[in-house]
C-alpha positions in Angstrom: 3.5 -0.5 -8.5 0.1 0.1 -10.0 0.2 -3.2 -11.9 0.6 -5.1 -8.6 3.5 -7.2 -9.9 6.0 -6.0 -7.2 6.6 -6.7 -3.6 7.3 -4.8 -0.4 9.5 -5.4 2.6 8.0 -4.8 6.1 10.7 -3.5 8.5 10.8 -3.6 12.2 11.1 0.1 12.8 12.4 -0.2 16.3 15.1 -2.7 15.3 16.1 -0.4 12.4 16.3 2.7 14.6 18.6 0.8 17.0 20.8 -0.3 14.0 21.1 3.2 12.5 21.3 5.3 15.6 21.7 9.0 14.7 22.6 8.1 11.1 18.9 7.9 10.1 15.6 9.6 10.8 12.3 7.9 10.3 9.0 9.8 10.3 5.8 10.5 8.4 5.7 12.7 5.4 3.6 15.9 5.6 1.5 16.9 2.6 0.7 20.5 1.9 0.2 22.9 -1.0 0.9 26.1 0.9 4.1 27.3 2.5 4.7 26.5 6.1 4.4 29.7 8.1 6.3 28.2 11.0 9.4 28.0 8.7 9.2 31.8 8.0 8.7 32.5 11.7 11.7 30.3 12.6 13.9 32.1 10.0 12.8 35.5 11.4 13.6 34.6 15.0 17.0 33.1 14.0 17.9 36.2 12.0 16.9 38.9 14.5 17.3 37.3 17.9 20.4 35.2 16.9 20.0 32.8 19.8 21.5 29.4 19.7 18.2 27.6 20.1 16.5 29.7 17.4 19.2 28.6 14.9 18.7 25.0 16.0 14.9 25.2 15.5 15.4 26.8 12.1 17.7 23.9 11.1 15.1 21.4 12.2 12.3 23.2 10.3 14.4 23.4 7.1 15.3 19.7 7.4 11.7 18.7 7.7 10.6 20.9 4.9 13.3 19.5 2.6 13.0 15.8 3.4 9.6 15.2 4.9 7.2 17.5 3.0 5.5 16.8 -0.3 2.6 18.3 -2.4 -0.9 17.4 -1.3 -1.5 15.5 -4.6 0.7 12.7 -3.2 -1.2 12.4 0.1 -2.7 9.0 -1.0 0.7 7.5 -0.5 0.7 8.0 3.3 4.4 7.7 3.1 6.7 7.0 6.0 10.2 7.9 5.0 13.8 7.0 6.1 16.4 9.8 5.6 20.0 8.9 6.1 22.2 11.6 7.6 25.3 9.4 7.3 25.5 6.5 4.9 29.1 5.5 4.0 28.2 1.8 3.3 25.5 2.1 0.6 25.4 -0.6 -2.1 25.5 0.6 -5.7 23.3 -1.6 -7.9 22.5 -0.5 -11.5 22.9 3.1 -10.6 20.7 2.9 -7.5 22.0 3.4 -3.9 20.7 0.7 -1.6 20.9 0.4 2.2 21.8 -3.0 3.5 20.1 -3.9 6.8 20.4 -6.9 9.2 18.0 -9.8 8.7 16.4 -9.2 12.1 15.1 -5.8 10.9 12.9 -7.6 8.3 9.6 -8.6 9.8 7.7 -9.6 6.6 7.6 -9.8 2.9 4.5 -8.6 1.1 3.7 -10.0 -2.3 1.7 -8.0 -4.8 -1.5 -9.6 -6.2 0.1 -10.1 -9.6 3.7 -11.0 -8.6 4.9 -13.7 -11.0 5.5 -17.3 -9.7 9.3 -17.2 -10.0 9.6 -14.0 -7.9 7.1 -15.4 -5.4 9.2 -18.6 -5.1 12.4 -16.7 -4.5 10.9 -14.4 -1.9 9.2 -17.2 0.0 12.5 -19.1 0.0 14.3 -15.9 1.3 11.6 -15.4 4.0 11.9 -18.9 5.2 15.7 -18.6 5.4 15.5 -15.5 7.7 12.4 -16.6 9.6 10.0 -13.8 8.6 6.3 -13.9 7.6 5.0 -13.7 4.0 1.8 -11.9 3.2 0.1 -12.2 -0.2 -2.0 -9.2 -1.2 -5.4 -10.0 -2.5 -8.0 -7.8 -4.3 -11.4 -8.8 -3.0 -14.7 -9.0 -4.7 -16.7 -7.2 -2.0 -14.5 -4.2 -1.3 -11.9 -2.0 -3.1 -9.7 -2.3 0.0 -7.0 -5.0 -0.5 -6.4 -7.7 2.2 -3.7 -10.2 2.8 -3.3 -13.9 3.2 -0.6 -15.1 5.7 1.6 -18.2 5.1 -1.0 -20.4 7.0 -3.8 -19.2 4.8 -5.4 -16.9 7.5 -6.6 -13.4 6.6 -5.0 -10.2 7.5 -5.9 -6.5 7.0 -4.0 -3.2 7.2 -5.4 -1.3 10.1 -4.1 1.6 12.2 -0.7 1.4 10.6 -0.1 -2.3 11.0 -1.0 -5.7 9.5 -3.4 -7.5 11.9 -6.2 -10.1 12.0 -9.7 -8.8 11.1 -12.6 -9.2 13.5 -14.6 -11.3 11.0 -14.1 -13.1 7.6 -16.2 -15.0 5.1 -16.2 -18.7 6.0 -15.8 -19.7 2.3 -13.5 -17.2 0.6 -11.8 -15.7 3.7 -12.4 -12.1 2.7 -12.8 -9.6 5.6 -16.4 -9.0 6.6 -18.1 -6.4 8.8 -20.7 -8.9 9.8 -22.3 -12.3 9.0 -20.7 -15.6 8.1 -20.6 -15.3 4.3 -19.9 -12.4 1.9 -22.5 -11.3 -0.7 -20.8 -13.3 -3.5 -20.6 -16.5 -1.5 -24.3 -16.2 -0.5 -25.3 -16.5 -4.2 -27.2 -19.8 -4.8 -28.3 -21.5 -8.0 -31.8 -20.1 -7.8 -30.3 -16.5 -7.5 -28.5 -17.2 -10.8 -31.7 -18.4 -12.4 -33.6 -15.3 -11.4 -30.8 -13.1 -12.7 -30.9 -14.9 -16.1 -34.7 -14.7 -16.3 -34.7 -11.0 -15.7 -32.0 -10.1 -18.3 -33.9 -8.7 -21.3 -30.8 -9.0 -23.5 -31.3 -12.8 -23.6 -34.3 -12.4 -25.8 -32.2 -10.4 -28.3 -29.4 -13.0 -28.2 -31.9 -15.8 -28.8 -32.9 -14.3 -32.2 -29.4 -13.2 -33.1 -29.9 -9.5 -32.7 -27.8 -8.7 -29.6 -24.7 -7.7 -31.4 -26.6 -5.5 -33.9 -28.4 -3.8 -31.0 -25.1 -3.0 -29.2 -23.4 -1.8 -32.4 -26.4 0.6 -33.1 -26.2 2.0 -29.6 -22.4 2.5 -29.9 -22.9 4.3 -33.2 -25.2 6.9 -31.5 -22.4 8.2 -29.3 -20.1 8.5 -32.3 -22.4 10.8 -34.3 
């Protein structure tokens, strides 16, 4: 979720496909705000030519439009979706229908950056029991793109649809880097802090007790 308190389960898609067979379809969601002209053409062919293959193609087009198409405003999700065509053994938990899958279909557990300690402990214990990896999502200081820490403390990134090792990381904080041995934050030295302090003109106001009054007066300008 947006608060980062949840977790995600990484699934071995090949193993899950083998397990589900024809009962499930896995593919990327398409995002669009206009109607799919191919759907209208498929309908016209099926109606007027009435060939078996035209009806088949129409059925496939309707299926994809219904289950694998969303409005473009959701495109940031980059969703890959599983649709069950036959699911007689779903678990019912608190009004939600859940699909039970074999342990060997689970390849990793991904913890959110704000997942509470109790949930982390339970998930790490579960991951150890089934023999899968645990990745902890981190929000870095140098980029808005999250990265991950593996169980051994090494860094991972999400690249080309998979979690993998980055080409370079900061030698102190382990954040992914495009180049160099240390990130911009870890390169800061004591003299850099001294320069920043000396160049901050607000310190002179704070020294004579006028900083709060100045800020309050500036805030008041925008309220008039």
